[in-house]
C-alpha positions as CSV (number, residue, x, y, z in Angstrom):
1,M,-46.5,26.4,6.6
2,S,-45.9,23.3,8.8
3,E,-45.2,19.8,7.6
4,V,-46.3,16.4,8.9
5,N,-44.5,13.3,7.5
6,L,-45.1,9.6,7.6
7,K,-43.4,6.8,5.7
8,L,-44.6,3.3,4.7
9,A,-43.0,0.0,4.2
10,G,-44.1,-3.6,3.6
11,K,-43.0,-7.2,3.7
12,F,-44.3,-10.5,2.3
13,R,-44.0,-14.1,3.4
14,L,-45.2,-17.0,1.3
15,M,-45.9,-20.6,2.5
16,V,-47.0,-23.7,0.7
17,R,-48.5,-26.7,2.5
18,D,-49.3,-30.2,1.2
19,G,-53.1,-30.3,0.8
20,V,-53.3,-33.8,2.2
21,T,-50.8,-33.9,5.0
22,N,-50.7,-30.1,5.8
23,E,-46.9,-30.4,5.9
24,I,-45.1,-27.3,5.1
25,K,-43.3,-27.7,1.8
26,T,-42.0,-24.1,1.3
27,D,-41.6,-21.1,3.6
28,T,-39.9,-18.1,2.0
29,G,-39.5,-16.1,5.3
30,W,-40.1,-12.4,5.1
31,F,-38.9,-10.2,2.2
32,D,-39.4,-6.6,1.2
33,N,-41.8,-5.2,-1.2
34,L,-42.0,-2.0,-3.3
35,I,-45.1,0.2,-2.5
36,T,-46.2,1.4,-6.0
37,N,-47.1,4.9,-7.1
38,N,-50.6,3.7,-7.4
39,G,-50.5,2.6,-3.8
40,L,-49.3,5.9,-2.6
41,N,-51.7,7.8,-4.8
42,F,-54.6,5.6,-3.5
43,L,-54.1,7.0,0.0
44,A,-55.1,10.5,-1.3
45,T,-57.8,9.7,-3.9
46,N,-59.9,7.1,-2.2
47,S,-61.9,6.8,0.9
48,G,-63.9,4.1,2.7
49,S,-62.3,1.0,1.2
50,S,-59.3,-1.2,1.8
51,F,-56.4,-1.1,-0.5
52,I,-54.9,-4.5,0.6
53,S,-58.0,-6.8,0.4
54,Y,-56.6,-9.2,-2.1
55,C,-53.3,-10.9,-3.1
56,S,-52.2,-11.7,-6.6
57,L,-49.4,-14.2,-7.5
58,G,-47.6,-14.3,-10.8
59,S,-44.7,-16.0,-12.8
60,N,-42.8,-13.0,-14.1
61,N,-39.3,-12.2,-12.7
62,T,-39.1,-8.6,-13.9
63,P,-37.9,-6.5,-10.9
64,P,-40.6,-4.2,-9.5
65,V,-40.7,-0.4,-10.3
66,G,-43.0,2.4,-8.9
67,T,-45.2,2.3,-12.0
68,D,-46.3,-1.3,-11.7
69,V,-50.0,-1.8,-11.3
70,G,-49.9,-5.5,-10.4
71,V,-48.1,-8.7,-11.1
72,L,-47.0,-8.8,-14.7
73,T,-47.9,-12.5,-15.5
74,P,-50.8,-13.5,-13.3
75,I,-51.4,-17.0,-12.1
76,S,-54.0,-16.0,-9.7
77,T,-55.7,-12.6,-9.5
78,G,-56.6,-13.1,-5.9
79,G,-60.3,-13.9,-6.2
80,N,-59.8,-16.9,-3.9
81,A,-57.6,-15.0,-1.4
82,A,-59.7,-14.0,1.6
83,T,-58.0,-11.7,4.2
84,T,-58.2,-13.5,7.5
85,G,-57.8,-11.1,10.4
86,Y,-55.3,-8.5,11.3
87,T,-52.7,-8.4,14.0
88,R,-51.2,-5.0,15.1
89,T,-47.9,-4.2,16.7
90,R,-45.9,-1.2,17.8
91,V,-42.1,-1.3,17.6
92,D,-39.7,1.4,18.9
93,V,-36.8,1.4,16.4
94,N,-34.8,4.0,18.5
95,S,-35.5,7.0,20.6
96,N,-36.6,9.0,17.6
97,L,-38.4,6.5,15.4
98,T,-41.4,4.2,15.9
99,Y,-43.5,2.1,13.6
100,W,-46.9,0.6,13.8
101,S,-47.7,-2.5,11.7
102,T,-50.7,-4.4,10.5
103,T,-50.2,-8.1,9.5
104,C,-52.9,-9.8,7.5
105,R,-53.1,-13.3,5.9
106,Y,-54.4,-14.4,2.4
107,N,-55.4,-18.1,2.0
108,F,-55.5,-19.8,-1.4
109,S,-57.4,-23.2,-1.5
110,A,-56.1,-26.2,-3.4
111,G,-56.1,-25.6,-7.1
112,A,-56.3,-21.8,-6.9
113,V,-52.6,-21.5,-7.5
114,V,-50.9,-23.9,-10.1
115,G,-47.5,-23.0,-11.6
116,T,-44.2,-21.4,-10.7
117,V,-44.6,-18.4,-8.5
118,R,-41.9,-15.6,-8.8
119,E,-43.9,-12.4,-8.2
120,I,-46.5,-11.2,-5.7
121,A,-48.7,-8.2,-5.1
122,V,-51.4,-6.9,-2.8
123,T,-54.4,-5.1,-4.2
124,N,-57.8,-3.7,-3.6
125,H,-59.5,-5.5,-6.5
126,S,-60.6,-9.2,-6.6
127,S,-61.0,-9.7,-10.3
128,N,-58.2,-7.8,-12.2
129,N,-54.7,-6.7,-11.9
130,T,-54.7,-2.9,-12.3
131,S,-54.6,-1.5,-8.8
132,A,-51.8,-3.1,-6.8
133,F,-50.7,-1.3,-3.6
134,S,-47.3,-3.1,-3.7
135,R,-45.4,-5.6,-5.7
136,A,-42.3,-7.8,-5.0
137,L,-40.3,-10.7,-6.4
138,L,-40.1,-13.8,-4.2
139,K,-37.0,-14.1,-2.1
140,A,-35.9,-16.8,0.4
141,G,-33.1,-15.9,2.8
142,G,-32.6,-12.8,0.9
143,I,-31.9,-14.6,-2.5
144,P,-34.3,-14.5,-5.5
145,A,-36.6,-17.6,-5.3
146,E,-39.3,-19.3,-7.3
147,V,-41.8,-21.7,-5.8
148,V,-43.5,-24.4,-7.7
149,V,-47.2,-25.0,-6.6
150,T,-49.2,-28.1,-7.7
151,A,-52.9,-28.5,-7.8
152,T,-53.1,-30.1,-4.5
153,D,-51.1,-27.5,-2.5
154,L,-52.4,-24.9,-0.1
155,V,-50.8,-21.4,-0.4
156,S,-50.9,-18.7,2.3
157,V,-49.4,-15.2,2.1
158,D,-48.7,-12.9,5.0
159,Y,-48.3,-9.2,4.3
160,E,-47.0,-6.8,7.0
161,L,-47.7,-3.0,6.4
162,R,-45.6,-0.7,8.5
163,C,-46.3,3.0,9.2
164,Y,-43.2,4.9,10.5
165,V,-43.2,8.1,12.5
166,N,-40.4,10.4,13.6
167,T,-41.2,10.9,17.3
168,S,-38.8,13.9,17.7
169,D,-40.0,17.5,17.5
170,V,-39.6,19.4,14.2
171,V,-39.1,23.1,14.8
172,T,-39.3,26.0,12.4
173,N,-39.6,29.7,12.8
174,V,-42.3,31.9,11.1
175,T,-43.4,35.5,11.2
176,I,-47.2,36.3,11.5
177,S,-48.3,40.0,11.3
178,G,-44.7,41.1,12.1
179,T,-44.3,38.9,15.2
180,P,-41.8,36.0,15.2
181,Y,-43.0,32.6,16.4
182,T,-41.5,29.2,17.0
183,V,-43.7,26.5,15.4
184,T,-43.2,23.0,16.8
185,V,-44.7,19.9,15.1
186,R,-44.8,16.8,17.3
187,P,-46.7,13.5,17.3
188,I,-48.8,13.0,20.4
189,Y,-50.8,10.1,21.9
190,L,-47.7,7.8,21.3
191,N,-48.6,5.8,24.4
192,D,-52.0,5.0,22.9
193,N,-51.7,2.4,20.1
194,K,-55.2,3.1,18.7
195,P,-54.6,6.4,17.0
196,W,-51.4,5.2,15.3
197,T,-52.2,1.6,14.3
198,A,-51.6,1.0,10.7
199,Q,-54.6,-0.4,9.0
200,G,-55.7,-1.5,5.5
201,G,-58.4,1.2,5.1
202,A,-58.0,4.3,3.0
203,F,-56.5,7.5,4.3
204,S,-59.0,10.2,4.9
205,M,-56.4,13.0,4.7
206,V,-57.3,15.0,7.9
207,S,-60.4,14.0,9.8
208,G,-60.2,16.9,12.1
209,L,-58.3,20.1,13.1
210,D,-59.0,21.9,16.3
211,Y,-57.2,24.8,18.0
212,V,-56.3,24.7,21.7
213,L,-56.4,27.9,23.8
214,S,-53.2,28.9,25.7
215,V,-54.8,28.2,29.0
216,N,-55.0,24.6,28.0
217,S,-51.6,24.2,26.2
218,A,-50.5,21.3,28.4
219,G,-52.6,19.2,26.1
220,L,-50.1,19.7,23.3
221,A,-47.1,18.9,25.5
222,S,-44.5,16.3,24.3
223,G,-45.7,12.9,25.3
224,S,-49.2,14.0,25.9
225,N,-51.8,11.3,25.7
226,S,-54.8,13.6,25.7
227,V,-55.7,17.1,24.3
228,V,-57.1,19.5,27.0
229,A,-60.2,21.4,25.9
230,A,-59.8,21.4,22.2
231,A,-62.0,24.3,20.9
232,T,-64.4,24.5,18.1
233,S,-63.0,23.0,14.9
234,L,-61.2,25.1,12.4
235,T,-62.5,25.6,8.9
236,I,-60.6,23.1,6.8
237,T,-60.1,23.4,3.0
238,K,-58.0,20.8,1.2
239,Q,-56.3,21.7,-2.0
240,A,-56.8,19.4,-5.0
241,Y,-54.4,16.5,-4.9
242,V,-51.6,16.4,-7.5
243,L,-51.0,12.9,-8.8
244,N,-47.7,11.4,-7.7
245,S,-47.0,14.3,-5.4
246,F,-47.8,12.1,-2.2
247,E,-48.7,15.2,-0.3
248,T,-51.9,17.1,0.6
249,V,-52.1,20.8,1.5
250,I,-54.6,21.8,4.1
251,N,-55.7,25.3,4.6
252,C,-57.2,26.0,8.0
253,S,-58.6,29.2,9.5
254,I,-60.3,30.7,12.5
255,S,-62.7,33.4,11.6
256,N,-63.0,36.8,13.2
257,G,-65.5,37.6,15.9
258,T,-63.7,36.4,19.0
259,A,-60.5,37.5,20.6
260,M,-58.3,34.7,21.9
261,D,-54.8,33.4,22.5
262,I,-54.1,30.2,20.4
263,A,-51.5,27.9,21.8
264,G,-51.6,25.5,18.9
265,I,-53.5,23.2,16.6
266,F,-54.5,19.6,17.3
267,M,-54.6,17.5,14.1
268,R,-55.8,14.0,13.5
269,S,-56.1,11.7,10.5
270,E,-57.5,8.3,9.9
271,G,-56.9,5.1,7.8
272,C,-53.5,3.7,7.0
273,L,-51.7,7.0,7.8
274,Q,-53.6,7.7,10.9
275,G,-52.2,9.6,13.7
276,K,-52.5,12.6,16.0
277,W,-50.2,15.7,16.1
278,A,-49.7,18.9,18.0
279,I,-48.6,22.0,16.1
280,V,-47.5,24.4,18.9
281,F,-47.0,28.2,18.7
282,T,-44.5,29.8,21.0
283,P,-45.5,32.3,22.1
284,S,-49.3,31.8,21.8
285,I,-50.8,33.7,18.9
286,T,-53.0,36.5,20.0
287,K,-55.9,37.1,17.8
288,S,-58.1,40.2,18.2
289,V,-61.9,40.2,17.6
290,N,-61.5,41.7,14.2
291,Q,-58.6,39.3,13.0
292,K,-58.8,36.0,11.2
293,L,-56.1,33.4,11.4
294,N,-55.0,31.4,8.4
295,F,-52.6,28.6,8.7
296,V,-51.3,25.9,6.2
297,V,-50.4,22.4,7.0
298,K,-48.8,20.2,4.4
299,Y,-49.3,16.3,5.0
300,K,-46.7,14.3,3.2
301,W,-46.2,10.5,3.0
302,G,-43.9,8.2,1.0
303,R,-41.7,5.0,1.1
304,Y,-39.7,4.3,4.2
305,V,-35.9,3.9,3.3
306,P,-33.8,2.6,6.2
């Protein structure tokens, strides 16, 4: 079995403007969130929808925990908060760690938020508070804060979602039919932002698995930005997701009927945890016409902890 791992993190920023003069009255600056268990489960159990479409504000100051499903004392459930655009960025933290981020903004019109704001969440639902992807208590300069909002104030919230990937090779050893192999898992297409850009859409698990023949193994090289001659897709079977496991097990196979040397597997996923990986076999696996190859990939995700 080979493993692919990704980590998520997020940050909030809240600003209040005078509805008449447009003068900034409050700017909290950026502060961290806690991505909820609900949020991490959502990546495995939903498809085709965004999980950060709305923003909720509340007045409770209870610290966030993984089991939170939204703000605890709502002031606004986010029905007036329309996401306006996404900006996307890549940042190389060091030689072995990179993250891609999406930043979106939620605007609240005058009167939509009135009261003392102490908590904040992003969610996929416009009318209730049961499906938050993340929650946080307000901070300003790293210090717990509360913000008083009047009926004439305009409120905007920025949310940055980061997807971290370890760019170094992960090497394990396996034995297949009595032959020892080195299995290397590496992210590829790192010079192409598109396959790695964090987005607000649901995670489709694995959108494709292809095998690459040994004669075209250069497409699985470190730093590769293209896969050379990916062959016919493997047969993919995903095991049932276990709630709160934050991982999916994918069984893939190449049926009998054709003899070949298999240099590795090209894997791609979509949505928030999108990316492209090479799983490289050294030496190439020789499969006879009467043999079938079965291989298992475990796709794992979780919260990023510096």
